[in-house]
C-alpha positions as CSV (number, residue, x, y, z in Angstrom):
1,X,2.5,-42.2,10.3
2,X,3.1,-41.2,7.2
3,X,5.1,-38.2,5.3
4,X,2.7,-35.8,3.8
5,X,1.1,-36.0,0.9
6,X,3.0,-32.6,-0.6
7,X,5.9,-34.5,1.1
8,X,7.6,-37.3,-0.5
9,X,10.9,-39.9,-0.2
10,X,14.1,-39.4,-0.9
11,X,15.6,-35.8,-0.4
12,X,11.9,-34.3,-0.7
13,X,12.3,-31.8,1.9
14,X,16.1,-30.3,0.8
15,X,13.9,-29.8,-3.0
16,X,11.0,-28.7,-1.5
17,X,12.7,-26.0,0.7
18,X,14.8,-24.9,-2.5
19,X,11.9,-24.4,-4.0
20,X,10.2,-22.4,-1.9
21,X,13.2,-20.1,-1.4
22,X,13.3,-19.9,-5.5
23,X,9.8,-18.6,-5.4
24,X,10.5,-16.1,-2.2
25,X,13.3,-14.9,-4.4
26,X,11.4,-15.1,-7.8
27,X,12.2,-12.1,-9.9
28,X,8.8,-10.5,-10.2
29,X,7.2,-12.6,-7.6
30,X,5.3,-11.2,-4.6
31,X,8.1,-12.9,-2.2
32,X,9.5,-9.3,-0.9
33,X,5.7,-8.6,0.1
34,X,4.7,-11.6,1.5
35,X,7.6,-12.6,3.3
36,X,9.3,-10.0,6.1
37,X,12.0,-12.3,7.4
38,X,13.4,-15.1,5.7
39,X,16.0,-17.7,7.2
40,X,17.6,-20.1,4.3
41,X,20.5,-21.2,6.0
42,X,18.5,-22.7,8.8
43,X,15.9,-24.0,6.8
44,X,17.8,-25.6,4.4
45,X,19.6,-27.5,7.7
46,X,17.1,-28.5,9.2
47,X,15.4,-29.9,5.7
48,X,18.7,-31.8,5.3
49,X,17.6,-32.9,9.2
50,X,14.5,-33.9,7.8
51,X,15.6,-35.8,4.5
52,X,17.9,-37.9,6.9
53,X,15.1,-38.7,9.5
54,X,13.1,-40.0,6.3
55,X,15.9,-42.2,5.6
56,X,16.3,-43.8,8.4
57,X,12.9,-43.9,9.4
58,X,13.1,-41.7,11.9
59,X,10.2,-39.1,11.3
60,X,9.0,-36.9,14.4
61,X,5.6,-36.4,13.0
62,X,3.7,-36.3,9.8
63,X,4.4,-32.1,9.5
64,X,8.6,-33.9,9.7
65,X,10.3,-31.9,6.3
66,X,6.8,-29.7,5.7
67,X,8.4,-25.6,4.9
68,X,6.2,-24.1,7.1
69,X,5.7,-20.0,6.7
70,X,5.0,-18.1,10.2
71,X,2.8,-15.2,10.6
72,X,4.9,-12.3,12.1
73,X,2.9,-12.7,15.2
74,X,4.4,-15.4,17.0
75,X,7.8,-15.1,18.6
76,X,10.8,-17.0,16.9
77,X,14.1,-17.2,19.3
78,X,16.7,-15.0,18.2
79,X,14.1,-12.7,15.9
80,X,12.1,-9.2,16.3
81,X,8.5,-9.9,16.5
82,X,7.2,-6.7,14.3
83,X,3.6,-7.5,13.8
84,X,3.4,-6.7,10.6
85,X,4.1,-2.9,12.5
86,X,7.1,-0.2,12.8
87,X,6.3,0.4,16.2
88,X,8.1,-2.7,17.3
89,X,11.2,-2.5,15.2
90,X,13.2,-1.6,18.1
91,X,12.2,-4.2,20.4
92,X,14.5,-7.3,22.3
93,X,14.6,-9.9,19.9
94,X,12.4,-13.3,21.1
95,X,14.0,-15.0,23.9
96,X,12.1,-18.6,22.7
97,X,9.9,-19.6,20.0
98,X,6.2,-19.5,20.6
99,X,5.0,-22.7,22.0
100,X,3.1,-23.1,18.5
101,X,6.2,-22.9,16.7
102,X,8.3,-25.2,18.7
103,X,5.8,-28.1,19.0
104,X,6.0,-27.6,14.9
105,X,9.7,-27.3,15.1
106,X,9.8,-30.3,17.6
107,X,7.8,-32.4,14.7
108,X,10.3,-31.7,12.4
109,X,8.9,-28.7,10.0
110,X,10.9,-26.3,8.4
111,X,10.7,-22.9,9.5
112,X,11.4,-20.7,6.3
113,X,10.5,-17.5,7.5
114,X,8.2,-14.7,9.1
115,X,5.3,-13.7,6.7
116,X,3.4,-10.2,6.1
117,X,0.1,-9.2,7.6
118,X,-2.3,-6.3,8.6
119,X,-0.3,-4.8,11.2
120,X,-0.9,-5.8,14.4
121,X,-3.4,-8.3,13.0
122,X,-6.6,-6.0,12.7
123,X,-8.3,-6.0,9.6
124,X,-9.4,-8.8,7.5
125,X,-9.0,-6.8,4.1
126,X,-4.5,-7.6,4.7
127,X,-3.4,-4.5,3.4
128,X,0.3,-3.5,5.3
129,X,2.1,0.0,3.9
130,X,4.8,-0.7,5.7
131,X,6.3,-3.7,3.9
132,X,3.7,-4.0,1.3
133,X,0.7,-5.9,0.2
134,X,1.0,-9.7,-2.1
135,X,-1.5,-9.7,-4.4
136,X,-4.0,-12.6,-4.6
137,X,-3.0,-15.5,-7.1
138,X,-6.0,-15.4,-9.2
139,X,-5.7,-14.0,-12.4
140,X,-3.1,-11.7,-10.9
141,X,-1.3,-10.6,-14.0
142,X,-4.5,-9.0,-15.7
143,X,-6.1,-7.7,-11.6
144,X,-4.0,-7.2,-8.7
145,X,-6.5,-8.3,-5.7
146,X,-6.2,-8.2,-2.5
147,X,-5.2,-11.0,-0.7
148,X,-7.3,-11.2,2.7
149,X,-6.1,-10.9,6.2
150,X,-5.0,-10.2,8.2
151,X,-2.8,-13.5,7.8
152,X,-2.4,-12.0,3.9
153,X,1.4,-13.3,3.6
154,X,0.5,-16.9,5.0
155,X,-2.4,-17.5,2.2
156,X,0.1,-16.3,-0.7
157,X,2.9,-18.1,0.7
158,X,0.9,-21.6,0.2
159,X,-0.8,-20.4,-2.8
160,X,2.3,-19.3,-4.7
161,X,4.5,-22.4,-3.3
162,X,6.8,-20.5,-1.1
163,X,5.5,-22.6,1.9
164,X,3.8,-26.1,2.2
165,X,2.3,-24.5,5.6
166,X,1.3,-20.8,6.6
167,X,1.0,-20.5,10.5
168,X,-1.4,-18.0,11.1
169,X,-4.0,-16.5,13.6
170,X,-7.7,-16.0,13.9
171,X,-9.6,-13.0,16.4
172,X,-12.3,-12.9,13.1
173,X,-11.7,-14.4,10.3
174,X,-7.6,-13.8,10.1
175,X,-7.1,-17.9,8.6
176,X,-10.4,-18.5,6.5
177,X,-10.5,-15.1,4.7
178,X,-7.3,-15.1,3.4
179,X,-7.8,-18.9,2.8
180,X,-11.1,-18.9,1.0
181,X,-10.3,-15.8,-1.0
182,X,-6.8,-17.2,-2.3
183,X,-8.3,-20.9,-3.3
184,X,-6.6,-22.8,0.2
185,X,-8.0,-24.3,2.6
186,X,-8.1,-22.3,6.2
187,X,-8.6,-24.0,9.7
188,X,-9.6,-22.3,12.6
189,X,-9.7,-24.9,15.6
190,X,-11.8,-24.0,18.8
191,X,-9.1,-21.2,20.8
192,X,-7.8,-23.0,23.7
193,X,-6.9,-26.1,21.9
194,X,-3.8,-24.0,20.8
195,X,-1.4,-22.1,23.2
196,X,-1.4,-18.2,22.7
197,X,1.8,-17.9,24.7
198,X,4.7,-16.1,22.7
199,X,2.0,-14.2,20.1
200,X,1.0,-10.6,19.9
201,X,-2.5,-10.5,21.3
202,X,-5.3,-8.9,18.9
203,X,-8.8,-9.8,21.6
204,X,-7.9,-12.4,23.9
205,X,-11.7,-13.3,24.5
206,X,-11.1,-14.5,20.6
207,X,-7.8,-15.2,19.1
208,X,-6.9,-18.3,18.2
209,X,-4.0,-20.1,16.6
210,X,-5.0,-21.9,12.8
211,X,-3.2,-22.6,9.8
212,X,-3.7,-22.4,6.0
213,X,-2.9,-25.4,3.3
214,X,-3.7,-26.4,0.1
215,X,-5.6,-29.7,1.4
216,X,-7.7,-30.5,5.0
217,X,-5.1,-33.4,5.3
218,X,-2.6,-31.1,5.6
219,X,-4.4,-28.7,7.9
220,X,-5.1,-32.4,10.1
221,X,-1.5,-33.4,10.2
222,X,-0.8,-29.6,11.2
223,X,-3.6,-29.4,14.0
224,X,-2.4,-32.9,15.1
225,X,1.2,-31.7,16.2
226,X,0.0,-27.9,17.5
227,X,-2.4,-29.7,19.5
228,X,-0.3,-33.1,20.4
229,X,-2.7,-35.2,19.4
230,X,-3.9,-38.1,17.1
231,X,-4.3,-36.7,13.1
232,X,-8.3,-36.6,12.8
233,X,-9.7,-39.7,10.9
234,X,-10.5,-39.5,7.0
235,X,-12.4,-42.3,7.3
236,X,-16.5,-40.7,7.7
237,X,-19.1,-42.1,5.6
238,X,-20.7,-39.5,3.6
239,X,-24.4,-40.7,3.1
240,X,-24.8,-41.1,6.8
241,X,-23.9,-37.1,8.0
242,X,-26.6,-34.8,8.4
243,X,-25.4,-31.3,8.2
244,X,-27.2,-27.9,9.2
245,X,-27.5,-25.2,6.5
246,X,-27.4,-22.1,8.7
247,X,-29.8,-19.4,7.4
248,X,-29.8,-15.9,8.2
249,X,-27.8,-12.9,7.6
250,X,-25.1,-15.2,6.9
251,X,-26.5,-16.0,3.0
252,X,-27.5,-12.3,2.5
253,X,-25.7,-10.1,0.3
254,X,-24.0,-12.2,-1.4
255,X,-22.1,-12.0,-4.6
256,X,-23.4,-13.8,-7.4
257,X,-20.3,-15.5,-7.7
258,X,-20.6,-16.7,-4.7
259,X,-24.2,-17.9,-4.3
260,X,-23.7,-19.7,-7.8
261,X,-20.5,-21.7,-6.3
262,X,-22.0,-21.8,-2.7
263,X,-25.3,-23.6,-4.3
264,X,-23.3,-25.6,-6.9
265,X,-21.7,-27.8,-3.8
266,X,-24.4,-27.7,-1.6
267,X,-25.8,-29.6,-4.7
268,X,-23.0,-31.4,-5.0
269,X,-23.6,-32.5,-1.3
270,X,-27.0,-33.8,-1.5
271,X,-26.0,-35.6,-4.8
272,X,-23.6,-37.4,-2.8
273,X,-26.0,-38.6,-0.1
274,X,-25.8,-36.1,2.5
275,X,-29.0,-34.7,4.6
276,X,-29.0,-31.2,4.4
277,X,-31.4,-29.5,6.4
278,X,-32.2,-25.6,7.0
279,X,-31.2,-24.0,9.7
280,X,-32.4,-21.0,11.2
281,X,-31.5,-19.4,14.5
282,X,-33.2,-16.1,15.2
283,X,-31.0,-15.4,18.0
284,X,-27.9,-14.5,15.9
285,X,-29.5,-11.9,14.1
286,X,-28.8,-10.1,17.4
287,X,-25.1,-10.5,16.1
288,X,-25.9,-8.1,13.5
289,X,-28.1,-5.4,15.4
290,X,-26.2,-5.3,18.4
291,X,-22.5,-6.1,17.3
292,X,-21.3,-8.0,20.7
293,X,-18.2,-8.9,18.9
294,X,-17.3,-5.3,17.7
295,X,-17.6,-4.4,21.2
296,X,-15.7,-6.9,22.6
297,X,-12.5,-6.8,20.2
298,X,-12.5,-2.9,20.2
299,X,-12.3,-2.9,24.0
300,X,-9.7,-5.4,24.6
301,X,-7.2,-4.4,21.1
302,X,-7.3,-0.9,22.9
303,X,-6.2,-1.9,26.0
304,X,-3.3,-3.6,24.3
305,X,-2.3,-1.0,22.6
306,X,-3.0,2.3,24.8
307,X,1.1,2.7,25.7
308,X,2.1,2.5,22.5
309,X,-0.7,4.0,20.9
310,X,-0.2,7.5,23.4
311,X,3.7,6.9,22.9
312,X,4.1,6.3,19.2
313,X,0.5,7.2,17.4
314,X,2.5,8.3,13.9
315,X,4.2,4.8,13.4
316,X,0.8,2.5,13.1
317,X,-1.2,2.5,10.2
318,X,-4.0,5.1,9.8
319,X,-6.9,2.8,9.3
320,X,-5.3,0.6,11.9
321,X,-5.0,3.3,14.8
322,X,-8.3,4.5,13.7
323,X,-10.3,1.2,14.5
324,X,-7.7,1.0,17.8
325,X,-9.1,4.1,19.2
326,X,-12.3,3.5,18.3
327,X,-12.1,1.1,21.5
328,X,-10.9,4.4,23.6
329,X,-14.6,5.1,24.2
330,X,-16.2,1.6,25.4
331,X,-17.0,1.5,29.2
332,X,-16.5,-1.6,31.4
333,X,-20.0,-2.0,31.6
334,X,-20.8,-2.2,27.6
335,X,-18.1,-4.8,27.3
336,X,-19.6,-6.8,30.5
337,X,-23.3,-6.4,28.6
338,X,-21.6,-7.5,24.8
339,X,-19.7,-10.3,27.2
340,X,-22.9,-11.7,28.2
341,X,-24.6,-11.7,24.4
342,X,-22.1,-13.3,24.0
343,X,-22.9,-16.2,26.3
344,X,-26.4,-16.0,25.2
345,X,-25.7,-16.4,22.2
346,X,-23.5,-19.2,22.6
347,X,-26.5,-20.9,24.5
348,X,-28.7,-20.9,21.7
349,X,-26.5,-21.6,19.2
350,X,-25.7,-25.0,20.8
351,X,-29.1,-25.7,21.0
352,X,-29.9,-25.3,17.7
353,X,-27.8,-26.8,16.1
354,X,-27.7,-29.8,18.3
355,X,-28.5,-33.5,16.2
356,X,-26.4,-31.8,13.2
357,X,-23.1,-33.4,12.7
358,X,-22.0,-29.6,11.6
359,X,-23.1,-26.9,10.4
360,X,-22.1,-25.2,7.0
361,X,-22.2,-21.4,5.8
362,X,-20.6,-19.4,2.9
363,X,-17.3,-17.9,4.4
364,X,-16.8,-14.6,2.8
365,X,-19.6,-12.5,1.0
366,X,-17.7,-11.7,-2.2
367,X,-14.9,-12.5,-3.8
368,X,-11.8,-10.4,-3.5
369,X,-11.6,-6.7,-4.3
370,X,-9.4,-5.5,-6.6
371,X,-6.6,-3.2,-4.6
372,X,-8.3,0.1,-6.6
373,X,-11.4,-0.6,-4.3
374,X,-9.6,0.0,-1.1
375,X,-8.6,3.9,-2.2
376,X,-10.8,5.4,0.1
377,X,-11.7,5.0,3.5
378,X,-15.3,4.4,3.2
379,X,-14.4,1.7,0.8
380,X,-11.8,0.2,3.0
381,X,-14.4,-0.1,6.3
382,X,-17.6,-1.0,4.3
383,X,-14.9,-4.1,2.6
384,X,-13.4,-4.9,5.8
385,X,-17.4,-5.3,7.3
386,X,-18.2,-7.6,4.6
387,X,-15.4,-9.9,4.8
388,X,-15.6,-10.2,8.6
389,X,-19.1,-10.6,8.7
390,X,-19.3,-14.5,8.5
391,X,-16.1,-15.4,9.7
392,X,-16.2,-13.7,13.4
393,X,-19.5,-15.7,14.1
394,X,-17.6,-18.5,14.7
395,X,-15.5,-17.0,17.1
396,X,-17.9,-15.4,18.6
397,X,-19.6,-18.7,19.2
398,X,-16.2,-20.2,20.5
399,X,-16.3,-22.6,17.6
400,X,-14.5,-23.8,15.5
401,X,-14.2,-24.1,11.3
402,X,-12.3,-24.9,8.1
403,X,-13.2,-23.4,4.7
404,X,-13.2,-25.2,1.9
405,X,-12.5,-24.0,-1.7
406,X,-16.0,-24.6,-3.9
407,X,-15.3,-23.0,-7.3
408,X,-14.2,-24.7,-10.6
409,X,-11.1,-24.0,-11.7
410,X,-11.8,-21.3,-14.4
411,X,-13.4,-19.0,-11.5
412,X,-12.1,-17.2,-8.7
413,X,-11.9,-18.3,-5.2
414,X,-15.3,-19.2,-3.2
415,X,-14.6,-20.6,0.2
416,X,-17.7,-23.3,2.2
417,X,-17.3,-23.3,5.6
418,X,-18.0,-26.7,7.6
419,X,-18.4,-25.1,11.5
420,X,-19.0,-26.8,14.4
421,X,-19.4,-25.3,18.5
422,X,-16.2,-25.7,20.8
423,X,-14.4,-28.8,21.1
424,X,-15.3,-30.7,17.9
425,X,-12.5,-30.3,16.0
426,X,-11.6,-34.0,15.3
427,X,-15.0,-34.5,14.0
428,X,-15.3,-31.6,11.8
429,X,-11.4,-32.2,10.4
430,X,-13.0,-35.4,9.6
431,X,-16.1,-34.4,7.8
432,X,-13.9,-32.0,5.9
433,X,-11.5,-34.3,5.0
434,X,-14.8,-36.8,3.8
435,X,-16.5,-33.8,1.8
436,X,-13.2,-32.2,0.6
437,X,-13.2,-33.5,-2.9
438,X,-17.1,-33.4,-2.8
439,X,-17.1,-29.7,-2.1
440,X,-14.5,-29.0,-4.5
441,X,-15.6,-31.1,-7.2
442,X,-12.1,-32.8,-8.2
443,X,-10.3,-35.5,-6.7
444,X,-7.4,-35.6,-4.3
445,X,-5.1,-38.6,-5.2
């Protein structure tokens, strides 16, 4: 066991926590739009305890002393879980931490606060009309862009130094989209590996817990604590890797800057000795034509919210409410048919991707658009659909995936995803650690 890359020795956790709190409260910063709740006093106490353990060599885990921001979808004992909404503001406080939060806390993590999000996690854009929306860190002074969602605050918290780890959820890309748009690493594990108890649901068939950080190593450390497993090894010989480049609709309609950064990263992998072979899975084109994931998500999400929608419709973000209402018209037969298609696609993908260590694909099709692109409902719908297109495929296939920055430093953020079928999480994390310096084009030392 060793310390996190971002946490060193001595009073590191207290210093890191104080820096995080300073960033949250900085005048002109994004803190007020990034956090819905801040736990300054308890965080400082947890950091002091972590530093004492470090001095005595009794660290609890590799995240001991790391500053963690928790998406406001998770229960934190004694706090109301708002889920980015006004609908739940009168709810009773949580009687216990969600198991994911509890495991991080038992591992010594410093819980600094709750982060903002798309209301009820139902969008890949990240807008929140109730609590404001934090701006993307890229060239923020020149143009305010969307952070991506639904784990918007989790990504901006890490990007702006308000936290070292962002705990989020991913139903169709809600960890990977904001990570990619903000130039970070976003990890979506196989859904069933991490408990969703104490987490407000969106679509239980797809919901998963994930993390955002600056490096794969930190994501792997957090995953080990969340799953109570050993951290994935980084000792993977690059020259022996056989990766499938997923072709088809996932590579269509890419913005020029996204395509350029992605192709450059693929070239770097090939030059490093990674064998990259094109993979076409014709069955996956059914995803675009038949939209089984949209049907399943809308059906389940509406049933989660039916009572609240009837009781307090005006408290919802109108754009979120309109998406939820789409599920009212979906029948149980349509839902069952979509679930059957999902099973067929999972079998087809598993067969086509046999023999590969993992596959790669662009995380999202576009750069983070400016807020002004969302002024119309038509623009909002089109951008949301484009952002979710590639990431939601992994949720549909019940797989695991990690997005890594593949842009050069002076360029706007672009993400490349390494993905696989379910329960190959350790392998994907190990691959990602080995390939990270190649894909990013920079040393992590």
